[in-house]
N, C-alpha and C positions, 0 to 999 in steps of 0.2 A: 321710687322702688330701693330698695336694698342693694349692698354688692351682690349678696350670694343668691338674691333673687335673678340677677343681672348673668349672673352664674350659669345659674341652673340653667336660665331660659337659651344661652349661649351652648351650652353642651346638652340640651334636651329639644331643640328645635327640631331637626328633621332627620329621619335616616333613607337609605338606599339599598338598594340590592336586584341585580340582575337576576334574573328569573332561573338562567342558565349561561353558563361561565364559559361554555364552549356552544361556539355557532359551526355550521358547516356548507360550503357553498360551493357550487363551478363556475367559472369563471365566464361572462353573460347572466347569470341567472339572481335573483335575490331574497336571503334571508331575512326574517323580520326577526329582532332581539328585543323584549319587553322590557325596562327597568321596573321595580316598583318603589316607589316615595312613598311615607310616612311623615305625615304633618304631625309633631307630637304636642305641638302648642293650641291656643283656646283661641287663636284668629287665623282668620283666612289666608294666605298666604299664596305668589306666585313662584314657579320655578321655572330656572330654565335649565336648556342641556347644549354641553358642546362634548364632541365625540374628539380627540387626540390620539396622536397613533397612526393613525392610517390615512391614508391619502384621501384626499377632502373630494376626488370625483367619484371616492366608495362609496359614502354617505350620503343616504337622504335626510332628510330630518324634515315627515309631513307636516310635525307641531311643534315650533322648539320653545314655548312656554307654556305654560300650564297654571289654574289656578287649583289648588286645594282648600275643602274645607276643613274646619280644624277636626282635630283628634279623626282623620280621614287616610285612609291608604290609597292610591291612584297610580292606577301600572299603566305607562306610555311605551308606543312602541317607537323605533328607528329601525331603518334597514342599512344593510349592508348589499354593496350591487357592485362589485369586482368586476372590470368589463374582461368579455372573451378575447384578451391577445395575449401573447408572448410575454410581455410585461406584468401581467396576473402570477407571478411563477409563486410553482404550488407549495404549501408549506403555511407555519400557521403564526398567525400576526399578533402579539397581542396588543391590547388599545385599552385607553382609558374612558372613564364614560365620566362629567364633572357636573355636577348639578348644584348650581346656587341660587340661595335665595332671592329673589327680586327686592322683600323688604325688606330685608338686614343686611345683605350680603352676604350670607354666608355662605359656605360650600361644602358638597360632600365628595370625592370621588370614589369610586369601583371600576375592576378592573376587570377585562375577559377577554377571549381572542377570539382571533375568527381564522379556521383551516378553511385553506381552497384547496380544492380536489383537486387531484390534473384532470387533464385530457390531452390528445393528440390529435396532430393534424401533421403527412409529410406532403412534402412534395417533391419529385423530381421529374428534369430536363435533360436531354439530349439534345446535342449541338456540335456540329452539324446534324440535320435532320438525314442527312446523306452521304456516305462515303464510299469511295471506291477503289477495288487490289485491281491488279496487275500484272502479269511474269515478270514485269521492273518494280513494281513496289505491290511487295506479297503483304504486307500491312498498313493499313489505316486506320489514324485515330479518332476520338469520340472525346468531348470533353463533358461528361454527368457532372451538374447540378443538384444536389440532393439541399431543402430547406427542412429545416425542424421548423413549424409553426404553431406546435403546441407548448404548454407552458414548462413541462420539465424534459431534464437532462435525455436524451433517447441514445444507444449504442446500436449501431444496424451493421446488420450483414448485406454486402453488394453482392450483386449474380445477374448475370448477361450469357444467351443462347440463342439460337434460332433454330426456327421448327424443324431442318434437314441436319441441323451437324454439318453443316459445309464453314464454319468457322470455329478457330479457336479464339476465346476472348480472357483475354488480361486487365485487371486493375491495377495501378501501381499501389494502391491500398486495399484489401480485402473488408476491410472492418474500417466504421468512421464514429467516432463519439462529439455528437453535436448536443451545447446548450441550446437553450430554449429559446425561439429565434434567430439562432446560427444558420448560417449557410455555408456549405462546404464544397468546391468544387476538385473531381477528381478526376485523372484521364484514364479512359478504356481502351485498348489496343485489342484489334482483330485481325486475324491471320489466317489466308486462306488456308483448311487441311488439303484441298487439291488442284491443278491449275488444269490450261489446256491449250494448247498450242494454235489450235484454231475452232474458234466456234462463236456464236452471237453470245454478247452479252447477255448478261440477266439479273434481274433485281431481288434480293432475298430480305426481310423483314428480319428483325431480331428484337427483343424484348431486355429492357434492364430493370431491373427492380432493386430495391433497399427493403428491408426487413429488421423489426426488431429483435434483437437477439432476448429480449425478457418476454415478450408479447408476439405470438407469430404473426395473430391476428392483423395486427399496428404495422401495416405497409403501405405501397405506393411503388406505381410501376411507370413506363415512360417506352416508347419504342423508335425504332429507327429503320432505316436502309442501308444495305453495301449494295452498290454493284458490282458485278467479277465480268471482270475484260479478259478475253483471251491474247493470246498474243499477235492474234487478228482475225478478224470476222473473215468469211469466204467473200462478203462484197469487197471489204478492204484488201485482200491478198492481193483479189486483182487491181486496184486503186494502186497496192504498192509498185507491183511490178509494172505497171504502167508509168510511175514514177521514177522508176531504178532507169528505165530506157529512155525518161527524158532527162533523167540527170546525165545519164551518159553520153546523148547527147550533148550538152549545157559543159563537159566535161573537154567536149571536143573543141572549144571557141576559146581564145583566150577572154579571161574576166575582165569586162570593162569598168569605166574609172567610174566610180561612185559621185552623185549629184545630190544638193539638197534642194529642192523643190520649195518647198516651202518652210517659215517658221513665222511661225504665230503668237505673240505674246499678249494675255487677254487679262488684265486692260493695262496699260503701258505707264501708267500713274498710280500710284499707291499709296498708300501709307504704311509704317511699321506694323505688321503683324498681317497685314491684308494679304491673303493668294493668292500668286499669280499661276495662270492656269499659263501650261507651255506646249502647243501643238505642234510637230513637223510633217512635214511627207519626204523623204527620200526615193533616188532610183538606184539598181541597183548596189547596193546599202547592204553590209552584213549585220552592221551596230551602230549605235549614235554615240556618244558623250557630249555633255552639257555642261559646263562652267558660268559660275553665277560668283563673283567675288572668291570667297573663301569654301563656296559650296559646290559640291562638284557629285553629278549623275552618271555613272558609266554603266556598261554595256547595255542600252536601252534596246528599244527596239527598231528597226529602221522605220515604221509609220507609228506613231503613238503619242502620246501626253504626257506630262507631269505636272507636278504643282510646287512651287518655291514661295517660301513665304519670310518675305525680307525682316532681318530684325536690326535693320541701323540704316539711321537713311541716307541718302548718297544715290549718283547716277552710275548706273550699272549695264556695262556692255554685255549682252548673253553671248557667250564664245561657242559654238557650237564644231564638233569634229564627226567627219561621216566617214566609215570604213568600211572597205572592202577587199578583206587579205589584208596584202602590207600596204595598199594603197588609201590613201587619207586626203582630203581635203577639209576646209577650217573658215568658218563664217563666223565675223562677228558685225554684224550691220544692225541688231536690231539693239535697242535701250531701253529699259525700263526705269522710273525715276521713283523713289523712294521720300517721303516724307516723313516729319514726327505728326501721330494724331494727337487731334485737340483732345483739350484737358475736358473729361464730363464733370460736371459738378456733382458734389455728394447728392445722394435723394435726402428731401426734405420731407417733413408730417406738419402741416401749417396748423391743421385742428383734427382733432378725434373727440366727436362727445356723443352722448344720446338726447332724448328728447327727455327722457326720465329719468333717475338713479334706480326707484324702485317702479316693479310693473306689474300686474295679475299674469297669473297662468294664465295662456292662450291667449295674450293681450301683441298685438304689433306695437314696435318702435320702430323709431328711428336711429340709425346711426349714421351719424354725420362726421362727412370726411372732407379735408381737402390736401393736397398735396403741391411739391414746388412743380414748377416747368421741368426739371431735371429725372422727374419719375416716369418710366416705361412700362411699370407694370406694378400690380401690388396684388395682395392673396387676405383676406380673412382669415385668420383661426380660431376657435379650433376646428371649424367644419371646413376648411383647405379651401376656401371658396374665392376667385378672383374679381377683384374689384372694377368697374367702369373707373379709370383715374379721370373721368372727365365729369363724372355724375359726381352734385354734391352728397348725397346720401343713399343707404341702400334698405330696405324696411327688414324685420328681423322681429319674429314670434318668437316669445316667451312661454319655451317649453320644461323648463328645467326647473324646480321647486326648489334655491336657495341662491348663493350669489355667483353669478355666472362671469365669467371673465374674456372679453373679446380683445381678440393682440391682431393689431395689423402692422404686416411689415411691407415696406415700400422697396423696389430694386431703381438704378439705376442702368442705363444700356449699359454700364459697364460690369455689371452685378453687384456692385455694393449695395448694402441694405441698411435701414434701418428701420423701428420700429416701435411702437406703442400702443397701451392699452386702456383700458376702461372696463370697470365692473359693473353689472346691474342686479340688481338684485329682485328675486321676482318671489313675486308673495300667490298666496291660494286663499280665494276670498269664502267667507264662509256662508253657506245656502241658505241660513236663514235672513228673516229681514223684519224689522220691525216698522211696522204700518203705524201705528200709535202709542203717544205714551204723554197721557196731558194725568198732572199731579194739579187738582183744585181745592180748595180754594190754595192763593200763594202765601197770604198774609195771615194770622190768626189774632186774636187779642191777646190779650196777658193773660188768661186761663187757659190758651189751648185752646185744643176740637180737636172735629172731626175734618181727616183731609182722603179725598175719595182721588185711587188712583183709575184711570180708565189707560186699555194699551190694545194693540190688536197685533198678532204675530205669526208670519208665515215658514212653512216646511221647518221648525224648532223641535229636535228634539229635547230637550230640557228648558227650561224658563225660570229664572232667579230672578229677585226683587231684593235690593239692599237699600234698605233702611238704616241712616248713621251708622252701616258697618253692617250690621248683621242681615243674614242672609233668610230670605221666604220665596221659599219655590212655590210655582205657579201650577198645578196642576190641570191635564187638558182634559177636557169635556169629556165623556165618556169613553170608549176605549181608544181612541186611537191613538197613535206615537205622537204627532204634530197638530202642530192651531193651524189653521186655515184664516185666510181674513175677515171671515165671517165669525170664525169662532174670539171673541171678543170674550173681555175679563172687566169686571170692576170690583175694586178692593178698595176695604177702608181700614185707615190707621185714625189713632190715638194720637195725637203730638201736642207737646205741653213747653217744648222748648225747639229753639231753631233747628231741622230735620234735614237732611242730607237724602234723596232717590236718586236709586239708577236700577235702571233695567238691563238686562243682561240672557242672553238669547244662545245658545248654540246648536248646532247642529247634530247628525248621525255621522259625520266621523268627529266631534269633538271642538271643532272651530266655531268660536263666539262671535261675535258678534254687540257692541253694549252702545246702550242710546243715551243723549248728554246728563248730565246731572242737574239736578232740578231741586233745590232748595226753597224749602216751605218759613216766614220767618215769621216767630211770635213775638209780638211788643213788647217791650219793656214794661212792667208797672214803675207808675212815679213815685220818686224817694220820698219815703216819710219824714215826715217832719222833727228836727232833732232827730235823726237818727242815719246809719250812715246805709247805703245800698246795699240790699239782700242779693245775689246771684238765687234765679228760679233755675228750677232742676224739676225733671219731668220722665216720662217714657214713652214708647212705643207702644202699637197696639193693633189688631186687626182681625 
C-alpha cells in the first residue's frame, strides 16, 4: 500500500459523535447517553469506549467494546449515575468520551456535559430536649443543629415559638448559610415572659424551624420542652418552712468537727492515661478538696466521686482536705501507683487477595485476608462492613459491572491503622450460547471443494459466520427473533485455499459470544518439474 493510501486510511477510518451534548440527571437517578460511531473503512473493526473527566463511580459502561461492520453506523449507550449524596454538587460537569480502534489503535474524542440537578434535604435537632426556667434562672439555652443534606447551598431563616406565647425566643444568629453537606450549630435562648412565686411546675412544648429564604417549601422542624418552675410549689413551700425550722434548731448547736469516713481509689495500680475513680464519704462536712501531685479538685461535695487521669508514671499520695466552716482535717493514707503502658505493635495486613481478579455479574467470590496479631478490628470499604479478624475470608457478590476496588483497613488497640486494596473486574456474560459448531471436512485436495458448516445457537438476536474475515449473517427460521437448540442450520461454502471459519452470536443486549476458530486446509499441488512453485488462489461461496 502506498503512502497516500495509508494517509487516507488513517484520516478516514471512523468518526464519532454524541447524539446529545448535554445530559441532565438528578442525583440517585441514571441517564443514558448515546454515542454514534461510523466505520468508514472497508473492513470490520472493533472499538472500545472510555469516559474521562467524571468520577468513575458516576459512569456505567454495559459494553466497553463492540464490532462495527464496514461502512456501517453503530449507536452505543453508556449511563451516567451520580449518587444521591451531598458530594454530588449541583452544576454542570464537562467530560470527554474517547473511542479507540482496537485494530489500528487510532482514537477519536468527543466532548459532552452532565448537568446534575439540585435537590434539597434539611435536618434540624434541638439539644437538650428539655430546659428549665425559674425565678432564679429566668433564661435557658438550647443548641440547635441544622444540617444541609442536599447538594446545593441553602440560606435558611430560623424561627422558634410555643403555642401559648409563654416564652420569648432569641437566636444568636437568625439566618445561616450552609454549603452542601455542611452542619451548623447555633444557640437559642428562651426566657419566660412572666413568672409566679408560688405555683406548681408546668411543662411547655415549643418548636424550632429552619426555612429556605429562596423556597419557602424547603423547611425542617424540631421540638423541645421547657419546664417552668415557680419560686416554690405549695408542697415545697411547706417543706421549706420545715427546713428553716430544722436549720434554726441546728444553728442553736455548735458545728461539729468534720470526718472522712472513707476514701476509695479504684484501681490503685494503673498505667499512664488510664482513669482512676475516687469515691469518698464524710460526716459533718461542707466541702472536700483532693490533691494528687499537681492535680487539684476543690469545692467538691461532702459525699461524691471524681476521676483522675495520670499523665506521668510514679507513686502518688491522695491528699484529701475535709472542711466544715473554718474547721479542716487532712488525710493522705491512700496511694496509687502509675506505670508506663506497654507499647502496642503497629497493625499489619499480611495477606489480601481474591480467588479471581475477574468474575461474572452476580457471581460470588471469596476475599481472603490475614492480619498480624496486633490487629484488634478491621473494616471493609466501600460497604463499611466490619470483618472478623480471626476468619480467613469473607464471601462477596459481584453486583457492579466494571472495576470494583475493595479496601481493608486494620486497627490496633491504640487506634493506629493500615490499609490495603484489591481490584476485581466484574463482567456481564452473553445470554447467547453456541451449542454446536462443526466444519467438515477439515482438509481438501488441491482443487478445493465444498465445506459444510453445522451450527446450533440459543437465545441469539443475531448470528454471523466469519469466513476468512468476511461476514455472513445467518437468518433465523420463520419469524422468531432468536434461535433455539432445535433450530439448527447447515450452510455450504466453496473453499479453494486455506480458510478460517468463526461463529459469532449476539444476544438482545448486543453482548456477543464467539466460538473457536476452525481452519480448513487445502493441499498444495506438487511442483511441476523444471518450473518454480506457483501459489494457489481461490475464493469462498455459499
